[in-house]
C-alpha positions as CSV (number, residue, x, y, z in Angstrom):
1,M,118.2,80.6,135.9
2,Y,115.0,80.4,133.9
3,F,113.4,83.2,131.9
4,G,110.8,81.7,130.1
5,K,107.4,83.7,129.8
6,K,104.5,82.2,131.7
7,N,102.1,82.2,128.7
8,S,104.3,81.9,125.8
9,E,101.1,81.2,123.5
10,E,99.7,84.4,121.9
11,P,95.9,84.6,121.5
12,E,94.3,83.9,118.2
13,P,93.0,86.8,116.4
14,I,89.2,87.1,115.9
15,I,88.4,87.8,112.6
16,E,85.2,89.7,111.6
17,D,83.3,90.9,108.7
18,T,84.6,94.7,108.5
19,V,83.2,97.5,106.5
20,V,86.3,99.2,104.4
21,Y,86.5,101.7,102.1
22,A,88.7,100.8,99.4
23,C,90.1,102.7,96.3
24,E,88.2,102.0,92.9
25,S,91.2,102.4,90.9
26,E,92.9,99.1,89.4
27,S,96.2,100.4,89.9
28,C,95.9,101.2,93.5
29,N,95.3,98.7,96.3
30,G,94.6,101.6,99.0
31,W,92.0,101.0,101.5
32,M,90.9,101.8,105.1
33,R,88.4,100.8,107.7
34,K,85.3,102.8,108.0
35,D,86.0,103.5,111.9
36,F,88.9,105.5,110.8
37,A,88.1,107.3,107.7
38,V,86.3,110.3,106.8
39,E,83.2,110.1,104.6
40,N,83.8,111.8,101.0
41,Q,87.3,111.5,101.2
42,P,89.5,111.0,98.4
43,C,92.1,107.9,98.1
44,P,95.0,109.3,100.4
45,M,97.2,107.2,97.9
46,C,96.2,108.1,94.5
47,G,93.4,110.7,95.1
48,G,90.8,108.2,93.5
49,N,87.2,107.6,94.7
50,L,86.7,105.1,97.3
51,V,84.1,102.5,97.5
52,E,82.5,100.8,100.2
53,E,83.1,96.9,100.7
54,V,83.1,94.5,103.4
55,R,86.3,92.3,104.1
56,E,87.3,89.9,106.6
57,L,89.8,91.3,108.9
58,P,91.3,91.1,112.6
59,Q,89.3,92.9,115.0
60,I,90.6,95.9,116.2
61,L,90.1,96.7,120.0
62,T,89.5,100.9,120.2
63,E,89.2,100.9,124.1
64,Y,92.5,99.8,125.6
65,N,92.8,99.2,129.5
66,A,96.0,98.6,131.0
67,Y,94.7,97.3,134.2
68,R,93.1,94.3,132.8
């Protein structure tokens, strides 16, 4: 019997420039995407200030359709 997957290749992630909030403290490396953050929120890891930055990150699909 053969149980191999038909599409064994995973698609390459799409890398795009993403706006994130990053902690400005040198000892903390916390950050979060702007899409999932609330403005004027302190760093959830250390309580420091967050600064807006742009990073190259994989694209996240916010809409999910199970019937695609």
